[in-house]
KESE-568921 format. One record per residue (C-alpha): residue number from 1; x, z, y. Coordinates in steps of 0.02 Angstrom, whole numbers, plus 32768, in hexadecimal, padded with zeros to 4 digits. Layout:
BEGIN
<site><k>NUM</k><X>X</X><Z>Z</Z><Y>Y</Y></site>
...
// end
This chain:
BEGIN
<site><k>1</k><X>7EA3</X><Z>4981</Z><Y>67A0</Y></site>
<site><k>2</k><X>7E51</X><Z>48FB</Z><Y>681C</Y></site>
<site><k>3</k><X>7ECE</X><Z>485F</Z><Y>6831</Y></site>
<site><k>4</k><X>7F12</X><Z>485E</Z><Y>68DF</Y></site>
<site><k>5</k><X>7EFC</X><Z>47AB</Z><Y>6902</Y></site>
<site><k>6</k><X>7E3A</X><Z>476E</Z><Y>690C</Y></site>
<site><k>7</k><X>7E34</X><Z>46C6</Z><Y>689B</Y></site>
<site><k>8</k><X>7DA4</X><Z>4658</Z><Y>68C9</Y></site>
<site><k>9</k><X>7D90</X><Z>45B0</Z><Y>685C</Y></site>
<site><k>10</k><X>7D59</X><Z>4531</Z><Y>68DF</Y></site>
<site><k>11</k><X>7D75</X><Z>4483</Z><Y>6912</Y></site>
<site><k>12</k><X>7D9E</X><Z>4445</Z><Y>69CD</Y></site>
<site><k>13</k><X>7D79</X><Z>4398</Z><Y>69F3</Y></site>
<site><k>14</k><X>7DFB</X><Z>4356</Z><Y>6988</Y></site>
<site><k>15</k><X>7E04</X><Z>42CB</Z><Y>6A01</Y></site>
<site><k>16</k><X>7E71</X><Z>4322</Z><Y>6A68</Y></site>
<site><k>17</k><X>7EF7</X><Z>4326</Z><Y>69E5</Y></site>
<site><k>18</k><X>7F09</X><Z>4274</Z><Y>69ED</Y></site>
<site><k>19</k><X>7F36</X><Z>426F</Z><Y>6AA8</Y></site>
<site><k>20</k><X>7FDB</X><Z>423E</Z><Y>6A73</Y></site>
<site><k>21</k><X>7FA7</X><Z>41DE</Z><Y>69D0</Y></site>
<site><k>22</k><X>801E</X><Z>416A</Z><Y>69D4</Y></site>
<site><k>23</k><X>809F</X><Z>41C1</Z><Y>6A1A</Y></site>
<site><k>24</k><X>80D7</X><Z>4244</Z><Y>698D</Y></site>
<site><k>25</k><X>80E8</X><Z>422D</Z><Y>68D1</Y></site>
<site><k>26</k><X>80FB</X><Z>42A3</Z><Y>6847</Y></site>
<site><k>27</k><X>818A</X><Z>42F4</Z><Y>67FD</Y></site>
<site><k>28</k><X>81B4</X><Z>4382</Z><Y>678D</Y></site>
<site><k>29</k><X>8269</X><Z>43AA</Z><Y>67C4</Y></site>
<site><k>30</k><X>8266</X><Z>443C</Z><Y>6839</Y></site>
<site><k>31</k><X>8329</X><Z>442B</Z><Y>686F</Y></site>
<site><k>32</k><X>8391</X><Z>4400</Z><Y>68FC</Y></site>
<site><k>33</k><X>82F2</X><Z>43BC</Z><Y>6955</Y></site>
<site><k>34</k><X>8332</X><Z>4375</Z><Y>6A0F</Y></site>
<site><k>35</k><X>830A</X><Z>43E1</Z><Y>6AB5</Y></site>
<site><k>36</k><X>825E</X><Z>43BD</Z><Y>6AFF</Y></site>
<site><k>37</k><X>8277</X><Z>433F</Z><Y>6B97</Y></site>
<site><k>38</k><X>8203</X><Z>433D</Z><Y>6C37</Y></site>
<site><k>39</k><X>81A0</X><Z>429D</Z><Y>6C29</Y></site>
<site><k>40</k><X>811D</X><Z>42C2</Z><Y>6CB6</Y></site>
<site><k>41</k><X>8111</X><Z>4348</Z><Y>6D3E</Y></site>
<site><k>42</k><X>806B</X><Z>4352</Z><Y>6DAB</Y></site>
<site><k>43</k><X>809A</X><Z>4405</Z><Y>6DE6</Y></site>
<site><k>44</k><X>8019</X><Z>4454</Z><Y>6D7C</Y></site>
<site><k>45</k><X>8023</X><Z>43F2</Z><Y>6CEE</Y></site>
<site><k>46</k><X>80BE</X><Z>43CB</Z><Y>6CA1</Y></site>
<site><k>47</k><X>80D4</X><Z>4356</Z><Y>6BFC</Y></site>
<site><k>48</k><X>8173</X><Z>4351</Z><Y>6B89</Y></site>
<site><k>49</k><X>81A3</X><Z>42E8</Z><Y>6AFC</Y></site>
<site><k>50</k><X>8234</X><Z>42E5</Z><Y>6A7A</Y></site>
<site><k>51</k><X>8256</X><Z>426D</Z><Y>69F2</Y></site>
<site><k>52</k><X>8219</X><Z>42A0</Z><Y>6936</Y></site>
<site><k>53</k><X>82B7</X><Z>42B1</Z><Y>68BC</Y></site>
<site><k>54</k><X>82E5</X><Z>41F8</Z><Y>686B</Y></site>
<site><k>55</k><X>8256</X><Z>41AD</Z><Y>68DF</Y></site>
<site><k>56</k><X>8247</X><Z>4141</Z><Y>6979</Y></site>
<site><k>57</k><X>81AD</X><Z>418B</Z><Y>69A0</Y></site>
<site><k>58</k><X>8188</X><Z>423C</Z><Y>6A12</Y></site>
<site><k>59</k><X>8143</X><Z>42CF</Z><Y>6A01</Y></site>
<site><k>60</k><X>80D8</X><Z>4325</Z><Y>6A98</Y></site>
<site><k>61</k><X>80BB</X><Z>43C4</Z><Y>6AE2</Y></site>
<site><k>62</k><X>8055</X><Z>43DA</Z><Y>6B88</Y></site>
<site><k>63</k><X>8062</X><Z>4470</Z><Y>6BF4</Y></site>
<site><k>64</k><X>7FE7</X><Z>44A3</Z><Y>6C76</Y></site>
<site><k>65</k><X>7F75</X><Z>4521</Z><Y>6CC1</Y></site>
<site><k>66</k><X>7EB7</X><Z>4505</Z><Y>6CE2</Y></site>
<site><k>67</k><X>7E3A</X><Z>455E</Z><Y>6D47</Y></site>
<site><k>68</k><X>7DBF</X><Z>45A1</Z><Y>6CB4</Y></site>
<site><k>69</k><X>7DA2</X><Z>4642</Z><Y>6C2C</Y></site>
<site><k>70</k><X>7DD7</X><Z>4630</Z><Y>6B85</Y></site>
<site><k>71</k><X>7D0F</X><Z>461A</Z><Y>6B43</Y></site>
<site><k>72</k><X>7D00</X><Z>4599</Z><Y>6BCE</Y></site>
<site><k>73</k><X>7D9B</X><Z>4527</Z><Y>6B9B</Y></site>
<site><k>74</k><X>7D6A</X><Z>454A</Z><Y>6AD9</Y></site>
<site><k>75</k><X>7CBC</X><Z>4516</Z><Y>6AF6</Y></site>
<site><k>76</k><X>7CEE</X><Z>4466</Z><Y>6B63</Y></site>
<site><k>77</k><X>7D68</X><Z>4441</Z><Y>6AC8</Y></site>
<site><k>78</k><X>7CE2</X><Z>4463</Z><Y>6A4B</Y></site>
<site><k>79</k><X>7C63</X><Z>43EF</Z><Y>6AA0</Y></site>
<site><k>80</k><X>7C6B</X><Z>436A</Z><Y>6A37</Y></site>
<site><k>81</k><X>7BE9</X><Z>42F8</Z><Y>6A81</Y></site>
<site><k>82</k><X>7C4E</X><Z>42ED</Z><Y>6B22</Y></site>
<site><k>83</k><X>7D04</X><Z>42E1</Z><Y>6AEE</Y></site>
<site><k>84</k><X>7D07</X><Z>422A</Z><Y>6B0B</Y></site>
<site><k>85</k><X>7CF1</X><Z>4266</Z><Y>6BCC</Y></site>
<site><k>86</k><X>7D99</X><Z>42AB</Z><Y>6BCD</Y></site>
<site><k>87</k><X>7DFA</X><Z>4285</Z><Y>6B46</Y></site>
<site><k>88</k><X>7E68</X><Z>41EA</Z><Y>6B52</Y></site>
<site><k>89</k><X>7E37</X><Z>414F</Z><Y>6AE8</Y></site>
<site><k>90</k><X>7DA5</X><Z>41AB</Z><Y>6A89</Y></site>
<site><k>91</k><X>7D3F</X><Z>4125</Z><Y>6A48</Y></site>
<site><k>92</k><X>7CC5</X><Z>4198</Z><Y>69CA</Y></site>
<site><k>93</k><X>7CAD</X><Z>4248</Z><Y>6999</Y></site>
<site><k>94</k><X>7C2C</X><Z>4286</Z><Y>6918</Y></site>
<site><k>95</k><X>7C00</X><Z>4328</Z><Y>68DD</Y></site>
<site><k>96</k><X>7C12</X><Z>432E</Z><Y>682C</Y></site>
<site><k>97</k><X>7BE9</X><Z>43DB</Z><Y>6806</Y></site>
<site><k>98</k><X>7BD7</X><Z>4471</Z><Y>6872</Y></site>
<site><k>99</k><X>7BE7</X><Z>4519</Z><Y>680B</Y></site>
<site><k>100</k><X>7BDF</X><Z>4587</Z><Y>68AA</Y></site>
<site><k>101</k><X>7C01</X><Z>4565</Z><Y>6969</Y></site>
<site><k>102</k><X>7CA9</X><Z>457A</Z><Y>6948</Y></site>
<site><k>103</k><X>7CCA</X><Z>452F</Z><Y>68A2</Y></site>
<site><k>104</k><X>7CA2</X><Z>4475</Z><Y>689F</Y></site>
<site><k>105</k><X>7CED</X><Z>43D8</Z><Y>6850</Y></site>
<site><k>106</k><X>7CD2</X><Z>4331</Z><Y>6897</Y></site>
<site><k>107</k><X>7D0D</X><Z>4276</Z><Y>6898</Y></site>
<site><k>108</k><X>7D65</X><Z>4220</Z><Y>6942</Y></site>
<site><k>109</k><X>7D90</X><Z>4168</Z><Y>694A</Y></site>
<site><k>110</k><X>7E1D</X><Z>414E</Z><Y>69CD</Y></site>
<site><k>111</k><X>7E27</X><Z>4093</Z><Y>6A1C</Y></site>
<site><k>112</k><X>7EE1</X><Z>4053</Z><Y>6A17</Y></site>
<site><k>113</k><X>7F06</X><Z>3FB7</Z><Y>6A7B</Y></site>
<site><k>114</k><X>7F12</X><Z>3F17</Z><Y>6A23</Y></site>
<site><k>115</k><X>7F8B</X><Z>3EE2</Z><Y>69BD</Y></site>
<site><k>116</k><X>7F7E</X><Z>3F9D</Z><Y>6972</Y></site>
<site><k>117</k><X>7EEF</X><Z>3FC5</Z><Y>690D</Y></site>
<site><k>118</k><X>7E70</X><Z>4050</Z><Y>693F</Y></site>
<site><k>119</k><X>7EA0</X><Z>410C</Z><Y>68ED</Y></site>
<site><k>120</k><X>7E28</X><Z>4178</Z><Y>68AD</Y></site>
<site><k>121</k><X>7E1D</X><Z>421E</Z><Y>6858</Y></site>
<site><k>122</k><X>7DC3</X><Z>42C8</Z><Y>6817</Y></site>
<site><k>123</k><X>7DF6</X><Z>4372</Z><Y>6856</Y></site>
<site><k>124</k><X>7DD7</X><Z>442B</Z><Y>6844</Y></site>
<site><k>125</k><X>7E1E</X><Z>44A1</Z><Y>68C7</Y></site>
<site><k>126</k><X>7E4B</X><Z>455D</Z><Y>68B4</Y></site>
<site><k>127</k><X>7E4B</X><Z>45D1</Z><Y>694F</Y></site>
<site><k>128</k><X>7EBF</X><Z>467C</Z><Y>693F</Y></site>
<site><k>129</k><X>7E8F</X><Z>46EE</Z><Y>69DD</Y></site>
<site><k>130</k><X>7F08</X><Z>4781</Z><Y>69EE</Y></site>
<site><k>131</k><X>7EAF</X><Z>4821</Z><Y>6A15</Y></site>
<site><k>132</k><X>7F4B</X><Z>4861</Z><Y>6A7D</Y></site>
<site><k>133</k><X>7F7D</X><Z>47D0</Z><Y>6AF2</Y></site>
<site><k>134</k><X>7EDA</X><Z>4777</Z><Y>6ADD</Y></site>
<site><k>135</k><X>7F31</X><Z>46D5</Z><Y>6ABE</Y></site>
<site><k>136</k><X>7ED4</X><Z>4655</Z><Y>6A58</Y></site>
<site><k>137</k><X>7F3E</X><Z>45DA</Z><Y>69E9</Y></site>
<site><k>138</k><X>7EE2</X><Z>4544</Z><Y>69AB</Y></site>
<site><k>139</k><X>7F21</X><Z>44E6</Z><Y>690D</Y></site>
<site><k>140</k><X>7EDD</X><Z>4448</Z><Y>68EA</Y></site>
<site><k>141</k><X>7F00</X><Z>43E8</Z><Y>6849</Y></site>
<site><k>142</k><X>7EC2</X><Z>4349</Z><Y>6805</Y></site>
<site><k>143</k><X>7E59</X><Z>4354</Z><Y>6760</Y></site>
<site><k>144</k><X>7E33</X><Z>42D5</Z><Y>66E4</Y></site>
<site><k>145</k><X>7D99</X><Z>42A0</Z><Y>6699</Y></site>
<site><k>146</k><X>7CD3</X><Z>42A9</Z><Y>66FA</Y></site>
<site><k>147</k><X>7CDE</X><Z>4201</Z><Y>6740</Y></site>
<site><k>148</k><X>7D14</X><Z>415C</Z><Y>66E4</Y></site>
<site><k>149</k><X>7D98</X><Z>40FD</Z><Y>6727</Y></site>
<site><k>150</k><X>7D70</X><Z>4060</Z><Y>6784</Y></site>
<site><k>151</k><X>7DA5</X><Z>3FB9</Z><Y>678B</Y></site>
<site><k>152</k><X>7E2A</X><Z>3F86</Z><Y>681C</Y></site>
<site><k>153</k><X>7E37</X><Z>4044</Z><Y>684D</Y></site>
<site><k>154</k><X>7ECA</X><Z>409F</Z><Y>6823</Y></site>
<site><k>155</k><X>7EA9</X><Z>4151</Z><Y>67D3</Y></site>
<site><k>156</k><X>7F01</X><Z>41E1</Z><Y>6829</Y></site>
<site><k>157</k><X>7F32</X><Z>424D</Z><Y>678E</Y></site>
<site><k>158</k><X>7FC4</X><Z>42CA</Z><Y>67D6</Y></site>
<site><k>159</k><X>7FD2</X><Z>4324</Z><Y>6874</Y></site>
<site><k>160</k><X>800B</X><Z>43BE</Z><Y>68C7</Y></site>
<site><k>161</k><X>7FBB</X><Z>43EE</Z><Y>696E</Y></site>
<site><k>162</k><X>7FAB</X><Z>449D</Z><Y>69BB</Y></site>
<site><k>163</k><X>7F68</X><Z>44DA</Z><Y>6A57</Y></site>
<site><k>164</k><X>7F94</X><Z>4585</Z><Y>6A98</Y></site>
<site><k>165</k><X>7F2E</X><Z>45DB</Z><Y>6B17</Y></site>
<site><k>166</k><X>7F5F</X><Z>4672</Z><Y>6B85</Y></site>
<site><k>167</k><X>7EF5</X><Z>46C0</Z><Y>6BF9</Y></site>
<site><k>168</k><X>7F4A</X><Z>46F3</Z><Y>6CAD</Y></site>
<site><k>169</k><X>7EF6</X><Z>4722</Z><Y>6D40</Y></site>
<site><k>170</k><X>7E3F</X><Z>472C</Z><Y>6D58</Y></site>
<site><k>171</k><X>7DFC</X><Z>4672</Z><Y>6D13</Y></site>
<site><k>172</k><X>7E9B</X><Z>4637</Z><Y>6D0A</Y></site>
<site><k>173</k><X>7EEF</X><Z>45E8</Z><Y>6C62</Y></site>
<site><k>174</k><X>7F95</X><Z>45B2</Z><Y>6C2A</Y></site>
<site><k>175</k><X>7F8B</X><Z>452C</Z><Y>6BA8</Y></site>
<site><k>176</k><X>8019</X><Z>44E5</Z><Y>6B31</Y></site>
<site><k>177</k><X>7FEE</X><Z>443E</Z><Y>6ACD</Y></site>
<site><k>178</k><X>8048</X><Z>4401</Z><Y>6A3E</Y></site>
<site><k>179</k><X>8034</X><Z>436D</Z><Y>69D6</Y></site>
<site><k>180</k><X>8097</X><Z>4323</Z><Y>6944</Y></site>
<site><k>181</k><X>802E</X><Z>42A5</Z><Y>68EF</Y></site>
<site><k>182</k><X>8053</X><Z>4206</Z><Y>6879</Y></site>
<site><k>183</k><X>7FFA</X><Z>416C</Z><Y>68C1</Y></site>
<site><k>184</k><X>803C</X><Z>4100</Z><Y>682C</Y></site>
<site><k>185</k><X>8050</X><Z>404A</Z><Y>6830</Y></site>
<site><k>186</k><X>80C7</X><Z>3FF0</Z><Y>68AC</Y></site>
<site><k>187</k><X>80BF</X><Z>403C</Z><Y>697A</Y></site>
<site><k>188</k><X>810A</X><Z>3FC1</Z><Y>69E9</Y></site>
<site><k>189</k><X>818A</X><Z>401B</Z><Y>6A6F</Y></site>
<site><k>190</k><X>810C</X><Z>3FEE</Z><Y>6AF8</Y></site>
<site><k>191</k><X>8087</X><Z>4058</Z><Y>6AA8</Y></site>
<site><k>192</k><X>80DC</X><Z>40DC</Z><Y>6A7B</Y></site>
<site><k>193</k><X>811C</X><Z>40ED</Z><Y>6B3C</Y></site>
<site><k>194</k><X>8061</X><Z>40D7</Z><Y>6B6F</Y></site>
<site><k>195</k><X>8023</X><Z>416C</Z><Y>6AFD</Y></site>
<site><k>196</k><X>80A9</X><Z>41D9</Z><Y>6B19</Y></site>
<site><k>197</k><X>8079</X><Z>41EE</Z><Y>6BCC</Y></site>
<site><k>198</k><X>7FE7</X><Z>41A5</Z><Y>6C0D</Y></site>
<site><k>199</k><X>7F6F</X><Z>41F0</Z><Y>6B85</Y></site>
<site><k>200</k><X>7FA2</X><Z>42A2</Z><Y>6B99</Y></site>
<site><k>201</k><X>7F93</X><Z>4294</Z><Y>6C5A</Y></site>
<site><k>202</k><X>7EF3</X><Z>4239</Z><Y>6C6E</Y></site>
<site><k>203</k><X>7EB1</X><Z>42B6</Z><Y>6BE1</Y></site>
<site><k>204</k><X>7EE2</X><Z>435B</Z><Y>6C36</Y></site>
<site><k>205</k><X>7EAF</X><Z>4329</Z><Y>6CEB</Y></site>
<site><k>206</k><X>7E0A</X><Z>42F3</Z><Y>6C9C</Y></site>
<site><k>207</k><X>7DFD</X><Z>43A4</Z><Y>6C32</Y></site>
<site><k>208</k><X>7E1C</X><Z>43E5</Z><Y>6CE2</Y></site>
<site><k>209</k><X>7D87</X><Z>43C2</Z><Y>6D32</Y></site>
<site><k>210</k><X>7D16</X><Z>43B1</Z><Y>6C8F</Y></site>
<site><k>211</k><X>7D29</X><Z>446D</Z><Y>6C63</Y></site>
<site><k>212</k><X>7D02</X><Z>4496</Z><Y>6D09</Y></site>
<site><k>213</k><X>7C40</X><Z>4465</Z><Y>6CDE</Y></site>
<site><k>214</k><X>7BBD</X><Z>44EB</Z><Y>6CE0</Y></site>
<site><k>215</k><X>7B94</X><Z>44E2</Z><Y>6C25</Y></site>
<site><k>216</k><X>7C48</X><Z>450E</Z><Y>6BF1</Y></site>
<site><k>217</k><X>7C46</X><Z>45AC</Z><Y>6C78</Y></site>
<site><k>218</k><X>7BB5</X><Z>45F6</Z><Y>6C33</Y></site>
<site><k>219</k><X>7BE1</X><Z>45EA</Z><Y>6B7A</Y></site>
<site><k>220</k><X>7C28</X><Z>4685</Z><Y>6B1B</Y></site>
<site><k>221</k><X>7C6C</X><Z>469F</Z><Y>6A72</Y></site>
<site><k>222</k><X>7C5A</X><Z>4757</Z><Y>6A0E</Y></site>
<site><k>223</k><X>7CFF</X><Z>473C</Z><Y>69C8</Y></site>
<site><k>224</k><X>7D63</X><Z>470A</Z><Y>6A6D</Y></site>
<site><k>225</k><X>7D7A</X><Z>477E</Z><Y>6AEA</Y></site>
<site><k>226</k><X>7DA1</X><Z>473A</Z><Y>6B9C</Y></site>
// end
């Protein structure tokens, strides 16, 4: 029987996962989490946070609407060479392995204000599209190996990040982005607050413009139905 879920191995610029790099921490517990609290509301863009269990660090949820097709948004996200144009604090993004247009492994470094050391990571993202609803789900775990750890840069090894992209009216998308990541090391409270709201806000505002480039409008994928 043909699966009802179309699975695509891919990698979106995982730099997007580090939108709230120092605002989230890994947790294996799934019980009794607090409700999401609205941290910023710009009408089309809403940012929520909630503490992780037994941690002062916060996880992040972003909800927004974007004017684009599903393929258009995916094309913008997987365009690794330009993710520094829209992702907050993105410093370096290097393709490691391109298996197919939607199957990528790459390395990224994120700039973090002094006195905290920069973070880096290697990621491989998985994308699924429901053939009935056309909703696209993008799960993006960090993966080990490929790039040696570097002095004075902290390697991110544990993360949970998920995009949910739902087509609405013609050329309109409802987008949800969830992030939980262990930034490792000691993070000062002022930096937690900075990345919890400013990082997601600036990233998605820039993405809103970035996705409208002609090159993305002209992109299509056989495995993605708009």
